[in-house]
Backbone bond lengths (Angstrom), bond angles and torsions (degrees), N, CA, C in turn:
res aa  C-N    CA-C-N  psi(-1)  N-CA   C-N-CA  omega(-1)  CA-C   N-CA-C  phi
1 M - - - 1.470 - - 1.523 109.13 -
2 P 1.308 120.30 125.78 1.454 121.82 -177.15 1.521 111.04 -60.47
3 N 1.336 115.20 139.82 1.457 120.71 176.23 1.518 108.46 -82.77
4 N 1.328 116.67 140.64 1.463 120.37 -179.11 1.520 112.54 -60.20
5 R 1.341 116.67 -26.25 1.457 119.54 -179.92 1.526 111.24 -63.49
6 N 1.353 116.28 -27.45 1.456 119.94 -179.20 1.522 111.68 -60.65
7 R 1.329 117.09 -29.01 1.457 120.72 -178.25 1.529 111.53 -68.38
8 M 1.326 116.94 -18.92 1.452 121.23 -178.04 1.524 111.78 -86.19
9 L 1.326 117.38 -9.68 1.451 120.70 -174.99 1.515 110.94 -90.06
10 N 1.310 114.98 139.76 1.448 121.86 171.30 1.527 108.11 -90.20
11 K 1.311 117.64 144.15 1.462 120.45 -177.92 1.518 112.29 -58.57
12 T 1.328 116.80 -27.63 1.466 119.75 178.86 1.527 111.69 -72.05
13 D 1.348 117.18 -12.76 1.457 120.42 179.38 1.522 112.47 -87.02
14 T 1.332 118.05 -6.73 1.462 121.03 -175.39 1.524 110.72 -114.73
15 I 1.341 114.80 158.51 1.459 121.87 -179.71 1.527 107.44 -110.94
16 A 1.320 116.74 106.92 1.457 121.53 -174.06 1.523 111.46 -62.00
17 S 1.334 117.48 -38.55 1.461 119.83 -177.74 1.532 111.42 -65.68
18 F 1.337 115.94 -35.76 1.463 120.08 177.80 1.525 109.90 -65.83
19 A 1.328 116.91 -41.92 1.459 121.24 178.04 1.528 110.74 -61.87
20 K 1.325 116.51 -38.38 1.470 119.82 178.37 1.527 110.97 -65.32
21 G 1.327 115.86 -40.09 1.464 119.40 177.99 1.520 112.44 -62.63
22 L 1.340 116.07 -41.02 1.463 119.81 177.32 1.523 110.82 -64.17
23 A 1.328 116.79 -39.89 1.469 120.46 178.31 1.523 110.66 -61.50
24 V 1.323 116.57 -38.29 1.465 120.68 178.13 1.527 110.29 -65.80
25 L 1.325 117.09 -43.85 1.472 120.10 177.86 1.522 111.72 -57.50
26 E 1.327 116.39 -40.41 1.460 120.65 -176.26 1.521 112.74 -71.59
27 C 1.317 117.70 -11.24 1.473 120.49 177.76 1.525 111.85 -67.89
28 F 1.341 116.26 -30.29 1.457 120.39 -175.70 1.524 109.82 -80.42
29 T 1.324 115.56 123.33 1.458 121.79 -178.95 1.520 109.30 -135.26
30 A 1.332 116.09 176.31 1.465 119.98 176.29 1.518 111.41 -61.15
31 D 1.320 116.89 -32.54 1.467 120.75 179.40 1.524 112.42 -83.23
32 A 1.312 117.51 -17.55 1.468 121.16 -178.76 1.526 109.70 -137.14
33 P 1.334 117.61 69.75 1.468 119.95 -177.09 1.525 113.57 -80.97
34 R 1.345 118.02 -18.23 1.469 122.86 -179.31 1.523 108.14 -122.76
35 L 1.330 116.04 121.04 1.458 120.09 -174.87 1.523 110.68 -131.58
36 A 1.320 115.22 140.02 1.460 121.06 171.37 1.522 108.93 -89.61
37 I 1.323 115.58 168.37 1.475 119.99 -179.16 1.523 110.44 -57.19
38 K 1.328 117.38 -43.02 1.461 120.22 -178.26 1.524 111.84 -63.46
39 D 1.354 116.79 -33.63 1.462 120.65 178.62 1.523 110.67 -64.92
40 V 1.329 115.47 -43.84 1.462 120.73 -178.76 1.527 110.13 -68.05
41 A 1.314 116.40 -41.20 1.464 119.68 178.28 1.525 110.85 -60.79
42 L 1.321 116.26 -42.07 1.461 120.49 -179.83 1.524 111.14 -66.62
43 A 1.335 117.05 -42.49 1.465 121.13 -176.52 1.525 112.64 -70.10
44 T 1.322 117.05 -33.17 1.460 120.53 -174.65 1.523 113.48 -98.38
45 G 1.337 116.76 -19.75 1.463 119.63 -174.27 1.514 112.71 82.71
46 L 1.338 117.22 5.08 1.457 121.20 177.15 1.524 109.59 -79.29
47 D 1.331 116.47 155.47 1.459 117.57 172.81 1.529 108.43 -72.95
48 R 1.325 116.78 160.60 1.463 120.77 -172.90 1.523 112.15 -63.46
49 S 1.325 116.87 -33.48 1.458 119.68 179.69 1.525 111.13 -64.97
50 T 1.335 116.74 -43.43 1.469 120.67 179.18 1.522 110.45 -67.61
51 A 1.338 117.00 -43.42 1.458 120.70 177.89 1.526 110.28 -58.72
52 R 1.328 116.61 -42.32 1.472 121.22 -180.00 1.520 110.78 -62.06
53 R 1.334 117.49 -45.49 1.459 120.33 -179.06 1.522 111.65 -63.90
54 C 1.318 116.53 -40.14 1.472 119.94 177.79 1.522 110.43 -62.68
55 L 1.313 116.96 -45.84 1.461 121.32 -178.57 1.529 111.23 -64.62
56 L 1.315 117.02 -41.96 1.464 119.93 179.34 1.526 111.24 -68.47
57 T 1.333 117.25 -32.12 1.466 120.33 175.38 1.524 110.81 -66.04
58 L 1.321 116.31 -43.96 1.462 120.27 176.68 1.532 110.43 -60.99
59 T 1.320 116.41 -39.52 1.459 120.53 179.06 1.525 110.61 -65.88
60 E 1.329 116.81 -44.34 1.459 121.01 -179.13 1.527 111.57 -63.41
61 Q 1.336 116.44 -32.27 1.464 121.19 -179.68 1.522 112.90 -86.76
62 G 1.321 117.14 -1.27 1.461 120.90 176.20 1.507 115.49 89.50
63 Y 1.344 117.20 7.16 1.464 120.40 -179.19 1.530 112.90 -90.96
64 A 1.328 116.93 -9.02 1.466 120.81 179.63 1.521 109.31 -145.62
65 E 1.332 114.99 162.00 1.462 122.49 174.41 1.516 108.33 -125.48
66 F 1.339 116.35 152.08 1.462 122.08 -176.98 1.518 108.78 -131.70
67 D 1.343 116.44 125.44 1.471 120.10 -178.87 1.531 112.75 -100.64
68 G 1.300 115.82 13.50 1.447 120.02 -177.96 1.519 113.03 102.75
69 K 1.327 116.07 -18.78 1.469 120.76 177.73 1.518 112.06 -135.88
70 F 1.338 115.75 -45.57 1.460 120.77 -176.10 1.528 111.48 -114.09
71 F 1.324 113.91 146.85 1.459 121.54 174.01 1.535 108.61 -104.26
72 T 1.309 117.08 141.84 1.469 122.90 173.17 1.528 108.16 -134.16
73 L 1.313 116.33 148.31 1.456 119.83 177.54 1.523 110.34 -77.24
74 T 1.313 116.39 152.29 1.456 122.16 177.31 1.526 109.72 -102.64
75 P 1.334 117.85 166.30 1.470 119.82 177.65 1.526 114.30 -59.24
76 R 1.336 117.10 -15.37 1.469 119.85 179.75 1.523 111.85 -58.83
77 V 1.350 117.38 -28.96 1.470 119.21 -178.90 1.518 111.41 -64.26
78 L 1.338 117.12 -21.65 1.461 119.87 179.21 1.523 111.32 -63.07
79 R 1.334 116.10 -24.22 1.464 118.79 177.76 1.532 111.19 -61.90
80 L 1.319 115.63 -34.95 1.467 119.54 -178.52 1.518 110.71 -64.63
81 G 1.356 116.08 -50.13 1.460 119.69 -177.49 1.505 113.18 -73.09
82 S 1.350 116.45 -45.65 1.465 118.89 -176.84 1.519 111.08 -66.40
83 G 1.339 116.63 -36.73 1.456 118.87 178.13 1.511 111.91 -65.20
84 A 1.339 116.29 -41.53 1.462 119.87 179.46 1.516 111.33 -65.56
85 L 1.337 116.02 -43.41 1.462 119.25 -179.80 1.528 111.19 -65.87
86 A 1.334 115.36 -39.09 1.467 118.79 -179.20 1.519 111.87 -66.46
87 S 1.332 116.11 -25.57 1.464 119.38 -179.07 1.519 112.58 -78.85
88 L 1.327 116.76 -14.39 1.456 119.91 179.08 1.522 109.82 -77.65
89 P 1.321 118.77 135.77 1.463 119.33 178.15 1.520 113.11 -70.38
90 L 1.336 117.79 -28.49 1.459 121.13 -175.40 1.530 113.54 -55.84
91 P 1.350 120.30 -49.74 1.472 119.12 -178.61 1.519 112.88 -58.46
92 R 1.332 116.55 -39.52 1.467 119.39 -179.30 1.529 111.44 -66.46
93 I 1.324 116.24 -33.95 1.466 119.99 179.50 1.521 111.12 -74.50
94 V 1.342 115.86 -41.83 1.470 120.67 -173.24 1.525 112.75 -76.13
95 Q 1.338 117.40 -33.92 1.469 120.23 -169.77 1.532 114.16 -53.86
96 P 1.334 120.27 -49.83 1.476 117.95 -179.15 1.518 113.65 -63.56
97 W 1.325 116.96 -30.62 1.468 119.62 176.06 1.528 110.12 -66.56
98 L 1.332 116.66 -42.33 1.467 120.01 177.93 1.527 111.35 -64.21
99 D 1.340 116.34 -41.23 1.466 119.96 179.51 1.523 110.33 -59.45
100 Q 1.321 115.76 -45.25 1.457 120.34 -178.91 1.528 111.26 -65.20
101 M 1.336 116.98 -44.16 1.457 120.58 -179.56 1.525 111.43 -66.80
102 S 1.328 116.88 -38.75 1.458 120.44 178.49 1.518 111.60 -62.81
103 D 1.342 116.41 -41.82 1.468 120.00 177.13 1.523 111.13 -64.34
104 L 1.331 116.78 -38.60 1.459 121.21 -178.92 1.528 111.73 -66.37
105 L 1.326 115.85 -45.34 1.463 120.74 -175.60 1.528 113.28 -87.57
106 G 1.331 116.53 -19.50 1.458 119.77 -174.45 1.513 112.02 69.09
107 Q 1.359 116.97 28.68 1.451 122.21 -176.87 1.531 109.54 -137.11
108 S 1.319 116.71 155.50 1.455 120.74 177.58 1.528 110.07 -67.49
109 C 1.322 115.84 141.69 1.462 122.03 178.78 1.524 108.68 -132.90
110 S 1.327 116.38 145.33 1.461 120.78 -174.64 1.519 110.76 -141.32
111 S 1.330 114.22 164.94 1.457 121.89 170.84 1.515 107.95 -133.82
112 A 1.334 116.33 144.36 1.459 121.03 -177.73 1.523 110.14 -145.11
113 I 1.331 114.44 159.23 1.454 122.09 172.79 1.516 108.34 -120.37
114 L 1.331 115.84 166.11 1.464 121.29 -177.54 1.525 110.36 -95.70
115 D 1.320 116.20 133.34 1.461 122.36 172.94 1.524 107.27 -129.27
116 E 1.339 115.08 93.07 1.458 122.21 -174.16 1.529 109.48 54.37
117 G 1.329 119.44 -116.51 1.462 120.75 -175.72 1.509 114.78 -93.02
118 E 1.350 117.48 12.85 1.458 120.81 -178.48 1.524 110.29 -128.80
119 I 1.327 114.84 158.25 1.455 119.44 169.05 1.524 108.05 -103.26
120 V 1.331 115.63 148.03 1.460 122.69 177.63 1.524 107.85 -120.57
121 F 1.317 117.33 123.01 1.461 121.69 179.24 1.527 109.46 -71.91
122 V 1.331 116.14 125.85 1.463 120.91 -179.72 1.525 112.12 -111.22
123 A 1.313 118.29 -15.19 1.466 122.24 176.85 1.527 107.75 -157.27
124 R 1.333 115.55 147.79 1.463 118.50 -178.12 1.524 109.85 -155.96
125 A 1.325 115.97 138.68 1.458 123.45 172.73 1.528 106.40 -121.87
126 A 1.317 116.92 105.65 1.472 121.52 -171.24 1.513 111.49 -96.28
127 Q 1.321 114.96 140.83 1.457 123.52 171.55 1.525 106.78 -113.40
128 Q 1.321 116.89 90.07 1.465 120.87 -173.18 1.521 112.26 -64.00
129 R 1.317 117.02 -26.85 1.463 118.58 -177.73 1.523 112.14 -72.30
130 I 1.322 117.17 -16.14 1.456 120.28 179.77 1.520 110.34 -87.74
131 M 1.326 116.93 -56.94 1.457 120.68 179.66 1.519 108.25 -166.48
132 S 1.316 117.06 129.06 1.450 121.71 178.97 1.516 109.63 -100.53
133 T 1.330 116.74 121.71 1.457 120.85 -179.42 1.521 112.30 -109.66
134 G 1.334 117.17 -5.87 1.455 120.10 -178.53 1.512 113.62 77.24
135 L 1.323 118.28 6.55 1.457 121.34 -179.60 1.524 110.43 -80.47
136 M 1.321 115.15 146.48 1.461 120.76 179.43 1.525 108.22 -152.08
137 V 1.330 115.65 173.54 1.456 119.84 176.29 1.527 109.16 -57.67
138 G 1.326 115.71 129.47 1.451 121.14 -176.84 1.515 113.74 98.72
139 S 1.345 117.51 -15.34 1.463 120.49 177.83 1.527 109.88 -64.69
140 R 1.329 114.82 149.69 1.459 121.31 179.88 1.518 110.21 -123.57
141 L 1.329 115.27 144.32 1.458 122.06 174.82 1.529 108.38 -140.08
142 P 1.328 117.06 155.42 1.472 118.78 175.43 1.528 110.35 -61.10
143 A 1.308 116.06 138.63 1.465 120.00 -178.00 1.519 111.95 -72.58
144 H 1.326 117.38 -36.37 1.463 120.26 -169.06 1.519 113.78 -67.18
145 C 1.349 118.31 -23.43 1.463 120.08 -174.68 1.519 112.70 -113.66
146 T 1.317 118.15 13.11 1.457 122.09 179.30 1.529 109.66 -118.25
147 A 1.321 115.29 151.37 1.465 119.63 -179.14 1.525 110.85 -63.79
148 M 1.337 117.04 -45.16 1.467 118.40 179.34 1.523 110.80 -65.12
149 G 1.340 116.50 -37.38 1.451 119.52 178.68 1.516 112.34 -62.15
150 R 1.318 117.08 -42.86 1.460 119.87 -179.19 1.528 111.56 -68.61
151 V 1.325 116.14 -34.75 1.465 119.45 175.04 1.525 110.62 -63.22
152 L 1.328 116.12 -43.65 1.464 120.07 -179.05 1.522 111.67 -69.76
153 L 1.328 117.35 -38.71 1.463 120.29 176.16 1.526 110.77 -65.23
154 A 1.324 116.25 -35.98 1.469 119.81 178.44 1.523 111.62 -66.91
155 G 1.329 116.87 -21.98 1.462 120.40 178.26 1.512 114.02 -81.30
156 L 1.341 116.58 -7.88 1.456 120.66 177.66 1.524 110.00 -85.85
157 P 1.336 118.26 158.86 1.464 119.41 167.69 1.530 109.17 -55.73
158 E 1.318 116.89 146.61 1.458 120.64 -172.90 1.520 113.04 -55.93
159 E 1.316 117.80 -42.42 1.462 120.00 -178.78 1.516 111.78 -66.79
160 E 1.328 116.41 -35.51 1.467 119.85 178.16 1.529 110.31 -69.65
161 A 1.332 116.39 -40.11 1.461 119.76 176.85 1.520 110.90 -62.39
162 R 1.321 116.47 -43.30 1.470 120.76 178.65 1.525 110.79 -60.83
163 A 1.320 116.68 -46.25 1.457 120.31 -179.20 1.528 111.21 -62.85
164 T 1.330 116.60 -38.12 1.460 120.51 179.64 1.521 111.09 -65.30
165 V 1.333 116.73 -44.26 1.465 120.63 179.07 1.520 111.05 -65.47
166 L 1.316 117.20 -43.89 1.466 120.50 -178.01 1.525 111.76 -65.76
167 A 1.332 117.01 -27.26 1.462 120.50 -179.79 1.526 112.72 -87.54
168 A 1.334 117.28 -9.58 1.462 121.27 -173.41 1.528 111.91 -82.41
169 D 1.318 115.31 156.97 1.463 122.07 170.46 1.527 106.82 -79.83
170 L 1.315 116.81 110.97 1.464 121.58 -175.45 1.526 111.83 -97.23
171 S 1.312 116.74 23.00 1.470 119.73 177.30 1.527 109.41 -57.57
172 P 1.358 117.74 135.49 1.466 119.79 -176.69 1.517 112.12 -65.43
173 Q 1.327 115.42 138.23 1.463 121.63 174.10 1.527 110.77 -86.54
174 T 1.334 116.45 -31.63 1.463 122.97 177.54 1.525 107.79 -143.31
175 T 1.311 116.26 178.66 1.467 120.56 177.53 1.524 111.66 -68.93
176 Y 1.325 117.67 -15.00 1.465 122.07 -179.50 1.532 112.17 -90.98
177 S 1.322 117.93 -10.14 1.461 121.32 -173.07 1.525 112.09 -66.55
178 L 1.321 115.79 136.37 1.460 121.08 172.94 1.531 108.35 -79.56
179 T 1.322 116.62 139.25 1.467 120.96 -179.75 1.524 112.79 -124.26
180 D 1.319 117.39 -10.31 1.463 121.31 178.26 1.531 108.46 -83.37
181 P 1.327 118.57 117.35 1.465 119.79 -176.19 1.523 113.86 -58.38
182 E 1.324 117.29 -34.44 1.468 119.06 179.90 1.523 111.00 -68.66
183 E 1.315 116.73 -37.56 1.467 119.67 177.40 1.525 110.37 -66.99
184 I 1.320 116.66 -40.04 1.465 120.69 177.37 1.528 110.32 -63.26
185 L 1.322 116.73 -42.32 1.467 120.55 178.81 1.526 111.39 -65.79
186 D 1.332 116.98 -33.10 1.469 120.06 175.09 1.523 110.33 -63.98
187 R 1.335 116.87 -41.96 1.465 120.31 178.21 1.532 110.60 -64.22
188 I 1.326 116.36 -39.28 1.469 119.88 178.21 1.524 110.51 -64.54
189 A 1.326 117.19 -38.29 1.462 120.64 176.95 1.533 110.85 -63.08
190 T 1.333 116.36 -37.34 1.462 120.45 177.08 1.523 110.73 -65.59
191 V 1.320 116.68 -40.30 1.466 121.09 176.83 1.524 110.38 -62.44
192 R 1.323 116.09 -42.04 1.469 120.93 179.04 1.532 110.05 -60.41
193 R 1.328 116.78 -37.76 1.466 121.60 -179.75 1.527 111.94 -74.48
194 D 1.343 117.01 -43.85 1.461 121.29 -172.52 1.524 113.93 -87.35
195 G 1.338 115.91 -24.08 1.459 118.89 179.69 1.512 114.86 85.72
196 Y 1.324 117.87 7.30 1.467 120.93 175.68 1.525 108.58 -153.75
197 A 1.332 115.52 163.60 1.464 121.17 179.11 1.523 109.51 -128.02
198 F 1.322 115.40 138.11 1.464 122.02 171.95 1.520 107.59 -123.04
199 V 1.327 116.56 129.43 1.462 121.42 -179.19 1.528 109.42 -124.06
200 N 1.317 114.19 129.73 1.464 121.37 -177.30 1.523 110.89 -101.36
201 Q 1.333 117.35 93.66 1.462 124.11 168.99 1.532 113.97 59.62
202 E 1.319 117.70 24.38 1.460 119.47 -179.75 1.521 112.74 -79.43
203 A 1.334 117.06 -26.24 1.464 120.49 179.13 1.518 112.28 -100.31
204 A 1.325 117.04 -27.65 1.466 121.38 -179.50 1.527 108.90 -154.14
205 I 1.313 116.39 131.59 1.453 120.87 177.75 1.533 109.46 -63.28
206 G 1.315 115.54 135.12 1.456 120.83 178.21 1.510 114.77 88.73
207 L 1.339 117.46 3.68 1.463 119.81 -175.85 1.513 111.62 -124.47
208 W 1.328 115.63 123.38 1.455 122.51 167.13 1.526 107.84 -94.07
209 S 1.311 117.15 145.57 1.458 120.47 -178.91 1.516 110.33 -136.79
210 L 1.326 115.02 138.21 1.457 122.30 -177.75 1.518 108.34 -129.01
211 S 1.335 117.48 133.73 1.457 120.19 -174.18 1.520 111.56 -143.44
212 V 1.340 115.19 150.18 1.466 122.54 171.45 1.526 107.83 -131.87
213 P 1.333 117.10 157.69 1.467 119.18 178.12 1.521 111.64 -76.07
214 V 1.326 114.91 152.84 1.458 121.90 168.77 1.529 106.44 -97.72
215 L 1.316 115.68 120.87 1.467 121.73 -176.61 1.522 110.21 -109.57
216 N 1.327 115.93 147.09 1.458 118.40 172.29 1.532 109.22 -93.98
217 K 1.313 116.31 -172.74 1.469 119.82 -175.53 1.530 112.38 -66.67
218 Q 1.316 116.15 -19.01 1.471 120.41 177.49 1.527 111.48 -93.44
219 D 1.342 116.05 11.44 1.472 122.55 -178.76 1.523 112.92 60.69
220 R 1.306 116.88 28.38 1.463 120.85 174.22 1.521 109.39 -92.69
221 V 1.322 117.49 136.62 1.461 121.69 179.71 1.525 108.39 -74.44
222 V 1.334 116.72 118.30 1.461 121.09 -178.13 1.527 112.32 -111.50
223 A 1.333 116.84 -14.40 1.464 121.46 -179.77 1.520 107.51 -170.77
224 A 1.324 115.16 -175.54 1.465 121.27 174.36 1.518 107.78 -136.07
225 I 1.319 116.07 152.51 1.461 121.51 172.08 1.527 107.69 -125.22
226 N 1.330 115.50 150.49 1.461 117.93 -179.95 1.512 111.23 -149.44
227 T 1.305 114.29 169.17 1.452 122.06 167.47 1.522 107.66 -136.54
228 G 1.318 115.26 147.56 1.454 120.06 179.56 1.517 110.27 -119.75
229 F 1.324 116.14 146.21 1.468 119.68 179.09 1.514 109.70 -145.12
230 L 1.319 115.57 159.85 1.454 121.47 -174.98 1.520 111.38 -64.06
231 A 1.325 115.41 132.81 1.462 120.91 174.66 1.531 107.81 -79.48
232 T 1.309 115.22 113.19 1.463 120.24 -173.14 1.519 113.26 -92.79
233 G 1.336 117.18 -8.12 1.461 119.62 -175.12 1.510 112.67 86.86
234 Q 1.322 116.02 -3.19 1.455 121.02 178.15 1.525 109.24 -100.17
235 D 1.316 116.25 -177.42 1.454 121.78 178.62 1.531 109.16 -64.19
236 P 1.342 118.78 122.00 1.467 119.71 -179.09 1.519 113.87 -75.73
237 Q 1.329 118.61 -10.48 1.454 120.81 -172.71 1.529 113.95 -57.34
238 P 1.346 119.46 -40.32 1.469 118.01 177.53 1.529 112.95 -59.67
239 R 1.342 116.76 -37.15 1.463 119.48 178.19 1.533 110.42 -70.12
240 I 1.319 115.99 -38.65 1.461 119.73 177.33 1.528 109.96 -61.95
241 D 1.329 116.27 -42.26 1.469 120.84 -179.39 1.521 111.98 -62.13
242 I 1.326 117.39 -29.31 1.468 121.29 178.48 1.526 110.82 -81.88
243 C 1.325 116.86 -44.69 1.471 121.29 -170.78 1.522 113.80 -82.71
244 L 1.329 117.71 -34.36 1.460 119.60 -175.72 1.529 112.65 -61.93
245 P 1.341 119.92 -43.21 1.472 118.17 177.24 1.526 112.76 -60.48
246 A 1.340 117.31 -35.74 1.469 120.01 178.48 1.529 110.47 -65.63
247 L 1.319 116.70 -42.18 1.456 120.62 176.68 1.529 110.80 -63.57
248 R 1.324 116.40 -40.90 1.473 120.59 179.53 1.531 111.04 -62.71
249 R 1.328 116.84 -38.25 1.472 119.87 -179.80 1.524 110.53 -64.91
250 V 1.318 116.40 -42.65 1.459 119.89 177.82 1.530 109.56 -66.04
251 Q 1.317 116.99 -41.49 1.468 121.70 177.28 1.526 110.58 -55.79
252 T 1.334 116.84 -46.34 1.469 121.73 -179.91 1.514 111.30 -64.71
253 G 1.338 115.98 -42.89 1.460 119.73 179.92 1.512 112.55 -63.78
254 L 1.325 116.75 -42.31 1.454 120.21 -179.40 1.529 111.98 -68.50
255 R 1.316 116.02 -35.63 1.469 119.51 -179.52 1.530 110.94 -61.55
256 R 1.319 117.77 -31.64 1.462 121.18 -178.53 1.533 112.31 -69.63
257 I 1.343 116.98 -24.23 1.458 118.86 -172.51 1.533 113.86 -114.29
258 L 1.336 117.12 -9.05 1.462 119.09 179.85 1.527 109.89 -92.05
259 A 1.316 115.78 123.19 1.465 120.43 -178.02 1.521 110.36 -72.51
């Protein structure tokens, strides 16, 4: 979804080649880690010559490798994301709260922000002995089927939330995932009313997730925090009754210090 700030920019203020390079970087995903020039050209809409130059530039700078046919990104690209995340004040503020809550509950706790139709993890306190999901700072998940995502979508104006859901890839992550946009929007409306989200195995089989928004002093939603616990097949309400007050306490504490 275009940011309103983009309307303030004059085309002479932007570097088209840099934008093309970023578009090429975004082509590489967990589902498509190895790409040929034609793949990148198709995904970005660039002509093959431009796609080739972008890929070779990334390779020359150490951000990609080329085996003669396919390009793959190198670990050097992690510097871009980790550096940006580390520069944000939010992760540094949230992390000790998550560590404390994780120790209290004996469960993994995370914080995320919204990036269009996805959530991006900005802080995490993992309890590997409970359940390992492979999630870490910088990990991305679809917003529509995650507790933190629904909390963040509920913090948007209703029309913006609707547009974000309608534009998203609603492919199911598990057999429990909702795929009807109207049903998803109904759940988001419930989150907006109740102030928290509970998701039953929609993002990962065997995982219940509970989330509340992180609010600043102006009551604006700036992030989400959550905890995840094993889906036992029993009534989740007792676990919600234990975990929700802990999340609320962290929410209250963060609101006092976030400008």
